[in-house]
C-alpha positions as CSV (number, residue, x, y, z in Angstrom):
1,M,84.5,143.4,76.6
2,P,86.8,142.0,79.4
3,K,89.1,144.4,81.1
4,K,92.8,143.7,80.4
5,R,95.0,143.3,83.4
6,S,98.3,145.2,83.6
7,Q,101.5,143.2,83.4
8,A,102.3,143.9,87.1
9,E,99.0,142.4,88.1
10,Q,99.5,139.3,85.9
11,S,103.1,138.7,87.3
12,D,101.9,138.9,90.9
13,G,99.4,136.2,90.4
14,D,101.9,134.0,88.5
15,D,104.5,134.4,91.2
16,N,102.1,133.3,93.9
17,G,100.9,130.4,91.7
18,S,104.3,129.2,91.0
19,A,105.3,129.4,94.6
20,V,102.3,127.3,95.6
21,E,103.2,124.8,92.9
22,M,106.7,124.6,94.1
23,A,105.5,124.0,97.7
24,T,103.1,121.4,96.5
25,V,105.8,119.5,94.6
26,A,108.1,119.8,97.7
27,W,105.3,118.4,99.8
28,M,104.7,115.5,97.5
29,M,108.4,114.7,97.3
30,A,108.6,114.7,101.2
31,V,105.6,112.4,101.3
32,M,107.2,110.0,98.9
33,A,110.5,110.1,100.7
34,T,108.7,109.4,104.0
35,L,106.9,106.4,102.4
36,V,110.1,105.0,100.8
37,C,112.2,105.4,103.9
38,G,109.6,104.0,106.2
39,A,108.8,101.0,104.0
40,A,112.5,100.2,103.5
41,A,113.0,100.4,107.3
42,V,110.1,98.0,107.9
43,L,111.2,95.6,105.2
44,I,114.8,95.5,106.5
45,R,113.6,95.0,110.1
46,L,111.3,92.1,109.0
47,A,113.9,90.5,106.9
48,V,116.6,90.6,109.5
49,G,114.6,89.7,112.5
50,D,116.8,88.7,115.5
51,R,119.6,87.2,113.5
52,A,123.1,87.5,114.9
53,G,125.6,89.5,112.9
54,A,123.0,91.7,111.3
55,E,123.8,94.8,113.4
56,N,124.8,96.9,110.4
57,L,121.5,96.2,108.7
58,L,119.6,97.0,111.8
59,L,121.5,100.3,112.2
60,F,120.7,101.1,108.6
61,A,117.0,100.4,109.3
62,H,117.2,102.8,112.3
63,V,118.7,105.5,110.1
64,L,116.0,105.0,107.5
65,H,113.3,105.2,110.2
66,F,114.9,108.5,111.5
67,S,114.9,109.8,108.0
68,A,111.2,108.8,107.7
69,I,110.5,110.7,110.9
70,V,112.2,113.9,109.7
71,T,110.7,113.8,106.2
72,G,107.3,113.0,107.8
73,L,107.5,116.2,109.9
74,V,108.6,118.2,106.9
75,S,105.7,116.8,104.9
76,L,103.2,117.7,107.6
77,L,104.6,121.3,107.7
78,L,104.5,121.6,104.0
79,M,101.0,120.2,103.9
80,A,99.9,123.0,106.2
81,L,101.6,125.6,104.1
82,V,100.1,124.3,100.9
83,L,96.6,124.2,102.4
84,R,96.9,127.7,103.6
85,A,98.4,129.2,100.4
86,S,96.5,127.3,97.7
87,R,93.3,128.5,96.1
88,E,92.3,125.0,95.1
89,L,92.5,122.3,97.7
90,P,94.0,118.9,96.8
91,P,91.6,115.9,96.8
92,V,90.6,114.6,100.2
93,S,92.1,111.2,99.5
94,I,95.5,112.8,98.9
95,L,95.3,114.8,102.1
96,V,94.3,111.8,104.2
97,G,97.0,109.6,102.6
98,A,99.7,112.2,103.1
99,A,98.6,112.8,106.7
100,I,98.7,109.1,107.5
101,I,102.1,108.7,105.8
102,G,103.5,111.7,107.7
103,I,102.2,110.6,111.1
104,L,102.9,106.9,110.8
105,P,106.7,107.1,111.4
106,L,106.1,109.1,114.6
107,V,103.6,106.6,115.9
108,A,106.0,103.7,115.1
109,A,108.8,105.5,117.0
110,L,106.6,105.9,120.1
111,W,105.3,102.3,119.9
């Protein structure tokens, strides 16, 4: 017969599990925000090109790129947190994709 766990033992495991789940959701939200901001910045930059009178759109593209850099750094930090705290690792394809999305705005800024 399986041994029953006390209520305190059950709540400790649930709190840790829900904290890891919240960190995972925050990580995925940061990855998606990085992807959207980066893609929008690139699309605006490609659409505008070197047209005169498009300074406002170029400024908006730079703001989006800055947002992609910030959220990319946040997503990389959250990825490290989730990998350290989680019992089950996410699929490798998710990890690789999230790492590429998080690093790409930094590489684009340096290029």
